[in-house]
N, C-alpha and C positions, 0 to 999 in steps of 0.2 A: 019291434023286430026289425021293421023295415027301416027305421032310423039308424039303427046300430049297423045294418048292412051298408047304408049310404056312408056313414062315417068310416067304416072299414074301407070300402072303395076309395074315399077321398084320401085316406092315409096312404094306402097302396100307390095312388097316383102320384102323391107328393114324393114317396120313396123313388118311384121310377125318374121323376123329373130331377131328383137329387142325383141319382145314378148318372143320368145323361149330362149333367152339369160337370161331372168328372171326365166325360168321354172327349176325345179329340177326333174332329173329323179332318181327314188328311185328303190331299189330293196329289198324286204323282203323275205329273203332266210332261210327257216327252214327245219329240218329234224325231221319226224314223230317219229322216235326212240329216239330222244335226248329231254329227258324231264327236266323242270325246277323245277318240283314238283307240288304240289297241287296249283290250282288257288286260289290266295287271293281275297275273294269276300267281302272285308271291304266296297266296294261301295255300297253294297245292305244291310248292316247291319241294317240302320235306315234311316227313312225318316221324314221330319218335317210336321206339319200341324199348322193352325192358333192358334185356341183356342179350349178347350174342349167342350164348348157349341155347336160350329159349328158341332162337331162330333154327335150330336143328329139329324141332318138333313138327310132326306133320300137321297138326292142327294150326299151329302158328303160320305155317307156310300156306295152308289153304286160306286162312283168313287174309293173309297179305295179298294173295292173288285176287281175292275178292275186292279188297279196298283199292288195289291198283286199277282194277277193271272199272270200278264204279266211281271212283273218286280221283284216280289218275295223279296220285303223288309221284314227284320225280326221284326224291332221295330218301333215304331211310337212315336214322341215326340210332345208336344204341350204346349202352355201357358195356364194359367187361371183355372187350375184345382180346386184351392181353391177360386177363385173369386165368387161373389155373384150370378151370373147368374147360377152357379152350385149348389147353395143352401145347401153348405156343413156346415156351421157353423153359430150359432147365440147364444146369451145367454139370459137366462130368466131374470125376473125383479130384481132377486138377484144377477146377474152377473154369474150365472152357467152356463157353455158351454152346448150347444145341438148340437149333430152331426146328420147329415142326408146324406145318400150315395145314394139315389134312382137314381138321375141323373147320378152320377159316374157309378153306376151298369149297367145302360143301355149302356153308352159308352165302359166300359171295357168288359162286356160281349160280345158285338159285336167285338171289337178288338180280343180278345181271340178266338171267334168263327171262325174268318179268319185265325187262326193259327199264329197270329202275338203277339207281346209283347209290353207292354208299357214301354217306357223310361220315367219314371215319373219325370216331372219337379214340384217340390213342391213350388208353388206360384200361384197367387199373395196373398196379404194379405185380408183375409175376413174383410169386414168393421167393424163388431162388435168386431174384435181383433185389429184393427189397431190404431196406435198412432196418425194418421193424416188423412187428406182428399185428399192429392194429388194422382191423378190418371194419367193413360197412356191409349191412345186409345179411339176410339168411344165407346167401351164397358166398359170403365172405370176400368181398373185393378188397385187395390190400391198399391201404391208402397212404402208405408211407413214401418218402422219397428213396430213389435208388441208392444202394451201397456203393455203386460206381456209375457215375454220370457218362463215362465213355462207353460203358457196357450198355447203357439205356440208348445212348445215340447209335450204337451199332445195331441193337434190336430193331430201332425204328428204320434205319437204313435199309437192313436186311429183309424186313417186312415189305417196304415200299418197293424194293428192288424185285421181290417176288410178285407183287401186283403188277409191275411193268411187264415182266416176263409173260405172265399168265394172261393179261387182259389187254396188253398193247400200250404204247406211250400215249396214243391219242385218245384212248378211253380214259386213262388215269389222269390225264390233264383236266378232265372235267370233274373229277372228284374233289372233295375237301378234306383236309386233314386237320382236325381240331385237337388241341393238346390239353387232355385231362378233362375233368368235370368238376365244377363248383369248388375250386381250390380255396376260396374265401370262407368256406364253411369248416372251421377247425375248432372243436372236434367235428367230424363228419366226413368229408370226402378228401381231406388232405391233413396231415399231421405237421407239415413244414410251414414255413413263413412265406409271406408274399415273395420275398427276395428268393427263397428257394424255389417257389413256383416259376419265377422268371428264369433261374438257371435250368429248371426242367424244360422250360419251353424253348429256350435257346439251343440246348443240345438237340432236342426233338426236330426243331425248325432245320439244324444243320443236317440232321439225318435225312429229312424229306428232300431237301434241296441238292443234297449230293447225288441224289439219284437222277433228278431233273430240276433244274432251277425253275421251270414253268410250272411245277406241281404248286398247289395252293394250300398254304399252312396259316392257321391262326388261332385265336383264343380270345379271352381267357376263360370262356365258357363258365362265367361266374353265376351264383344266385343273385337276385335282386339288382341286376344291371351294374354290379360293381366293378371296379378296377378298369373301367373302359378307358379313361383318359391316361391312368398310370401305366397301363400296358403299352399303349400307342407311345407313351413318352419313353418308356424303357427301350422299346425296340428302335426308336428313332435315334436315341442317344448312343446306343451300343451296337448300331448298325446290324440288328437282328432282323431277319425276314418276317414280314406280316402282311398277308394278302386279304385278310378279312377280320372283323371283329365278330365274336359270338358271345352271347350272354343270355340269361333267362329271366322270365318274369311270371309271377302267379297272382291271381285276383283275390287273394285273402290276407288278412291282417294276422299277426301273432307269429312272426318268425319266418324261417326258410325250409325246415326239414322237420317231417313229422311221419316216419314210415308206417307206424302203426295207427295213426289217427286217434291217439289218446289225448292229446293235449287241446284238441278242439279247435275249429277254425270258423271265421266269420267272413261272409263275402264282403268285400270292401265296398262301402256305400259311394265313394268317390266316383263320379261319372267318368273320369279319365283314368281309373285304375287301369293297369296294364298298357293301354295305348299311351298314356302320358309318359310313362317310362321309356317306351321305345322311340317316341318322338324326341325325347330328351338325349337318349343315346346317339340319335342321328346328329343332333345339334353338336354333341361333344366331338363327334367325328369330324364334322364340318368345320369346326373351330380349331381343329388339331393340325399338326404339321403333315399329317396324312389325311386331307380332307375327302378323298375319293374312295376310301375302303369300303368294301361291301359291309352290310350289317345283317347278320344272321341270328335271329332268336331261335336258338336250337332247342329250346324248351319253353311252352308257355301253356297255360290252362287257366280255369277258374279258380283251382286249388292245388297245392303242392302236396297233399297226401293222397295215397291210394286208398284211404278210407273216408272218403267224403261223398255223401250221397247226392251232392250237387252234380256231380259227374253222371248220375243215373237219371237225373230230374229232366223234365222237359223244359225247364228254364235254360238248360244249357244251350240248347239250339239257337235261341235268339241271342244269348249272351256271345257265343262265338263270332256270330255274324256281325254284331254291334262292334266288337273290339277290332275285328279284321277291317271293317269299313273305316273306324276311327283312325287307324293306323296309316291308311292311304299308302303313299309311296315311301314312307319312312324306312321300311325294312326291305331287304332283299328276299327274305323268307321268314316264315313264322311256323315253326315246326311244332304242331300240337303234340302235346305229351298226354297220351300215346294211343297207338291204333287198336290194341286189344288188351283186355283183362288178363291174358296169359302173361302174367307179370308178378315176379316173385320176390320183390324186395323184402317183404315182411314174412316171406315163406308162402307156400302154395295156400290158395284161399279157400275157406270152407263152405261158402255160399255162393249161388250164382249171381247175385247182386249184392255188392258190398261197398260201393262207392269207389269202385276201381276207375283208374285213369281212362281206360279204353273206349274207344268209339263203339267196339263190340265187346260183349261180355264173354266169359270163358267159352260158352257154347256157341258163339258166333251170332248171338241175337244183336239186332241193330239198335243201338240206344238213340234217343233223340238227336244227341251230338253228331252222330254218323250222318244224319240227313242234312245238317248244314253243309258238310263237305260234298255229299252227293248231289245237293241242289246247286251249289256253287259251280260244280264240274259241268252242269248243263247250260251254263251261260254261253252265249255266243262270243266269238273272237273280237268283236267290235263293240266297245262301249257307247251307249248313247248319253248325250248331255242330260244331266238329272240334278235338280237342286234339292231333292229330298234326301235327308240325312241316314235314313234307315232302309235303303233299298240299292239295288243295282238293276240298271236296264241295259239291255244289249240286243245285238242281232247278229245272225251268222250270214255266211255267203249265199245261203239257199233262199234268203229272205224271210226266215223265221225271226220272230221277235220273243225275247224272254224277259220276264220282270220277277226279280227275287225281292220280297218285302217282308218286313217283320216289325213287331213291336218288342221292345226290350224294357221291361219294368222290373226294377230290383225290389221285390216284394219282402226280401229278408227283413225281419224286424229290428235288425241292428244288434248292438252289444248285449241285449238282454236274453239272447238265444244263440246257440251254436248250430253250424250247418248240419251237425251230426244228429240234431233232434229235429230240426226245422224241415230239412228236404226228404225226410223219411214219411212225412204225413201225406195224406191226400190234400192236395193244394188246388181247388178249383180255381180257374182264371176269371177275372172280372171283365166286363165289356170295356171297350176302349172306343166304342163308336164306330164310325165307318171309314172305309178307305175308297176312294175312287181313282181307278187307273185310266188314264186318257193318253192314247197314242195317236199322233197326228201325222200325216204324210205317208200313210202306209200304201203299198201297192195294192191295188183293186184286185179282188179275187175271193175265192173260198179258202177258209182256214179251219184247221182243227184246233180248238182251244183245250188244252189240258191243265187242270188246276191241281197242284199238290199242296199238302198241309202237314205241318207239324206243330203239336201244341198239346194241351191238356187232353189226355185220352185218345189223341190222334198220332199214331206212330210214336206212342208213348209207352214202351215195353214195361217200364218200372210200374206203372199204373196197374197193367195186367198181372204182374208180379204181386203188387199189393192185393188185388182182388183174389188171388189164389192163396192169400194168407201167408205170403212170404214163406214158402217151403224151403227147407235148408238144402234139399236136393230136388232138381227138376227131373221128371220122367221124359222119356223121348217124345211122347205125346204132348206133354206140356211145353216143351222146347218148341215143337213144331206149330202148336197153336199159337204161341206168342209171336214166332216168326212170321207165320201166315198174316196175322192181324196187323203186323207192323213191317210191312214189306216196302213200303214207300211208293206204292202204286198211285196214280192220279185218284183224288177223291171225287172228280168228275170230269167228263169230257163233253163238249158240245160243238156243232157246226157253227161257224160264224162266216158271215159274207160282208167284206168290206166293199162300200160302193165308191162312186167317184170322188166323194168327198175326202175318202182315205182316212177316216177317223175310226178307232176303236174305243169303246167305252165300257168299263165294268165297275159296278160298285158292290161291295159286300161288307159285312160285319167283321170286326177284328177284336179279338181279346187279348188281354196282356200275354206277352211271350208267345203269341202266335207267330208262325212263320208261314208265309204263302209263296208259291212259285207258279207263275202263269207262262205257259209256253204256247205260243201262236205258231202253229205249223203250217206253212204254205202248202196247199194241195195241188 
């Protein structure tokens, strides 16, 4: 019996050594006095939402207020501003246009009241102005070209004039006007050709600039980073205004559009998925005849379907940070698609967690993805020089220091399994060794150290939902209990004294797809 026990202990020891061989010990070493410059906050410039009409809902507005307060997004973009459920356009019996902005005003007044700005997507086609009947989504956005391009231009001009009168010239100068959404997906978002999209763009751009030449217009808002060079080329050759490039990218293979999540998706194994496309788009702009155009990724996420459980998984938190860090300065904004699961492209959803795009679920429960942006927003305004590829280090004017670090490990098994079956499992994270954080040159004195964490079963609402046996409806008590457990509070706080040497040092264990945030607050 004794010999068996010794053998078992030896086997266990060998297993532990094997595990540690896979682990990576990391050191993040920075100097408080060595600045890298102002922190680039392109990550919070813009956030997505489903469609304009959803923005008239009280719960949508309450969630946006929370997201603004805790993550501080500057702009918001959504579909369907000109769709019939916003009651913007009709024609009388003689074919004369009639315009109405009552619903638009309710929504835009609310956005502006939060000190946010609209990133205005001009679409889809009002039915009275459409040349056909093809629509997309449960809410039937018309995706056909206008029956009369002059009337399309007039609608755009009238709408922009209304914005100018209501919000003032100086305010509207800070907005962006983007023409359409993903016109390269046909069938999908556009029944016309590329040439017809360029015509639509041309007339819309003229409508915008007629109100004020300083207003910003751009596109092509394509899926898969398409048509960037072609749109610049068209605008340059035809003297059509273009102030920025916008396009989209997602981190899965198998196409570009899957509103019901039925075709299945697989997280791309390529290390430079998403970020590589963005860097390439910047290169295309730099090499074009308009090398200084702004680049806005007005949609991005791990997956392009609102039925992909990776959106609910704790893996998303580290994924988001990894991609944003890789992009660096290549994009002016990276608008995460979207802030809430109040999102009805495939119709109203029947379960509280269904792989929706949102940072928050329908009941306002914060998903792991939410905390990526929550913690990014806690970084100080000055970045510190840092050679580590999976962290940001910063300080603020008060002398506080922040370290946001993560491990991103793509654990997806690849082509043999779909996201739809993989990310709904209980997926315990494996050990990745230790991380040591060392900060030199700090001001002597007392500090409060707050440590925040996101990872497996930590600020991991989906794990709690799984533990409840995935009820199709949540009671008020269940919602409150999940919210309380996943509220993003520090997992620990301690008092730290920095002596005359000015060095802070902390070492801790890290697992796959953990996110840590260290906040050293000067007392």
